[in-house]
C-alpha positions, 0 to 999 in steps of 0.5 A, spaced: 943 927 434 944 925 441 943 918 441 944 917 449 938 922 450 935 920 444 934 927 441 935 930 434 936 938 435 936 942 429 936 949 431 930 951 435 927 944 433 928 938 437 925 931 435 925 925 440 926 918 437 926 911 440 932 906 440 931 899 443 935 899 449 940 893 447 941 896 440 942 903 444 947 900 449 951 896 443 951 903 439 954 907 444 959 902 446 961 900 439 960 893 440 959 888 435 956 881 436 963 878 438 964 884 443 957 883 446 959 876 447 966 878 450 962 882 456 960 875 459 967 872 458 968 871 466 962 867 466 964 863 459 970 861 462 967 859 469 962 855 465 968 852 461 972 850 467 966 847 470 965 843 464 972 841 463 972 838 471 965 834 470 967 831 463 975 831 462 974 826 456 971 832 452 977 836 452 980 832 447 974 833 442 973 841 441 
């Protein structure tokens, strides 16, 4: 089976199959839900820094 090419080859026979692009990416990269989220780590950190600057009193509530 070749997930990247979305094909299964059995000798002379080849079968194509479809995989939803996001699911395919996650399988090929070995990502679970946390790994998928961590791909956006820089964006999350920037948001949190901006939030803390705007609302410093919320820092003690988390």
